[in-house]
Wavefront OBJ file of the C-alpha trace (Angstrom):
o trace
v 7.248 19.379 14.366
v 7.641 17.452 17.296
v 9.050 14.556 16.073
v 7.601 11.869 18.423
v 4.034 13.184 16.920
v 2.731 11.384 14.381
v -0.221 14.155 13.413
v 1.878 16.837 10.905
v 3.443 13.419 8.954
v -0.156 12.164 8.167
v -1.676 14.955 7.465
v 1.473 15.859 4.856
v 1.271 12.356 3.368
v -2.268 13.761 2.603
v -0.679 17.591 0.852
v 2.081 15.098 -0.623
v -0.712 12.583 -2.868
v -2.904 15.159 -4.117
v 1.057 17.575 -5.420
v 2.520 14.240 -6.843
v 5.725 14.309 -4.627
v 6.210 10.393 -4.217
v 9.185 11.284 -3.165
v 7.355 13.099 0.330
v 5.185 10.199 0.374
v 8.422 7.930 0.770
v 9.406 9.864 3.044
v 6.646 10.298 5.788
v 5.567 6.795 4.792
v 9.393 6.215 6.289
v 8.389 7.868 9.612
v 5.123 6.672 10.425
v 6.358 2.687 9.512
v 8.960 3.420 11.669
v 6.815 5.207 14.563
v 2.872 2.800 14.609
v 2.130 -0.237 16.064
v 3.271 -3.359 14.227
v -0.126 -5.201 15.428
v -2.348 -2.213 13.502
v -3.934 -2.833 9.472
v -2.527 0.947 9.324
v 0.599 0.167 9.883
v 0.777 -2.393 6.690
v -1.539 -0.005 4.929
v 1.517 2.549 5.025
v 3.298 -0.192 3.759
v 1.064 -0.237 0.201
v 0.870 3.241 0.788
v 4.705 3.716 -0.289
v 4.584 0.878 -2.446
v 1.463 3.102 -4.279
v 4.472 5.889 -4.513
v 7.175 3.668 -5.313
v 5.145 2.399 -8.365
v 4.324 6.046 -9.362
v 8.122 6.282 -9.638
v 8.562 3.152 -11.715
v 10.450 1.378 -8.456
v 8.239 -1.081 -8.441
v 10.821 -4.073 -6.962
v 10.693 -1.334 -4.023
v 6.909 -1.440 -4.203
v 6.444 -5.117 -5.174
v 8.697 -6.152 -1.708
v 6.104 -4.018 0.184
v 3.386 -5.244 -1.462
v 4.661 -8.825 -0.671
v 5.707 -8.376 3.214
v 2.004 -6.473 3.878
v -0.135 -9.180 2.248
v 2.419 -11.742 3.883
v 1.594 -10.546 7.130
v -2.487 -9.208 7.196
v -3.535 -11.980 3.777
v -7.251 -9.966 3.680
v -6.269 -6.323 3.037
v -8.232 -5.369 0.286
v -6.249 -2.316 -0.526
v -3.275 -4.729 -0.703
v -4.040 -7.218 -3.447
v -5.821 -3.859 -5.175
v -2.638 -2.538 -5.439
v -0.306 -5.837 -6.239
v -2.601 -6.302 -9.505
v -2.052 -2.920 -10.175
v 1.602 -3.245 -10.015
v 1.369 -6.874 -12.269
v -0.772 -4.714 -14.866
v 1.798 -2.216 -15.347
v 5.240 -4.073 -15.107
v 3.144 -6.826 -18.164
v 3.054 -9.432 -15.449
v -0.906 -11.007 -16.726
v 0.258 -14.196 -15.139
v 0.482 -13.020 -10.955
v -2.328 -10.194 -12.264
v -4.637 -12.923 -13.045
v -4.198 -14.967 -10.017
v -4.114 -11.344 -8.074
v -7.630 -10.265 -10.120
v -8.674 -13.789 -8.297
v -7.635 -13.171 -4.840
v -9.451 -9.416 -5.270
v -12.208 -11.226 -6.065
v -12.650 -13.528 -3.008
v -12.201 -10.977 -0.726
v -15.089 -8.752 -2.401
v -17.536 -11.646 -2.163
v -16.887 -11.889 1.210
v -18.231 -8.531 1.806
v -20.934 -8.038 -0.495
v -24.280 -8.449 1.445
v -26.892 -11.226 0.925
v -29.559 -11.257 -2.080
l 1 2 3 4 5 6 7 8 9 10 11 12 13 14 15 16 17 18 19 20 21 22 23 24 25 26 27 28 29 30 31 32 33 34 35 36 37 38 39 40 41 42 43 44 45 46 47 48 49 50 51 52 53 54 55 56 57 58 59 60 61 62 63 64 65 66 67 68 69 70 71 72 73 74 75 76 77 78 79 80 81 82 83 84 85 86 87 88 89 90 91 92 93 94 95 96 97 98 99 100 101 102 103 104 105 106 107 108 109 110 111 112 113 114 115
């Protein structure tokens, strides 16, 4: 494996997700976060993907840190709000969950076709 080539890691993430190897997902996301251009959506999606793996391991504090970073940098990224909603529901934080649901619905309204 060439340490400068991200393609094997991208492929391995899919395998690790399917195998529910959350530690492997986190390891691959760490690599991709260090590799990717910080001015791309994919860079911030790596934080969301890593946060989802942290949530599966019930490491909610780490997941929240990743999601808060991603939402601060890209507030219109729907996947971040979806993940924050899941995090708040999993941790019993209904007030925050309701706020995220409202944000997510606002973003959803922006992409709905006109009637």
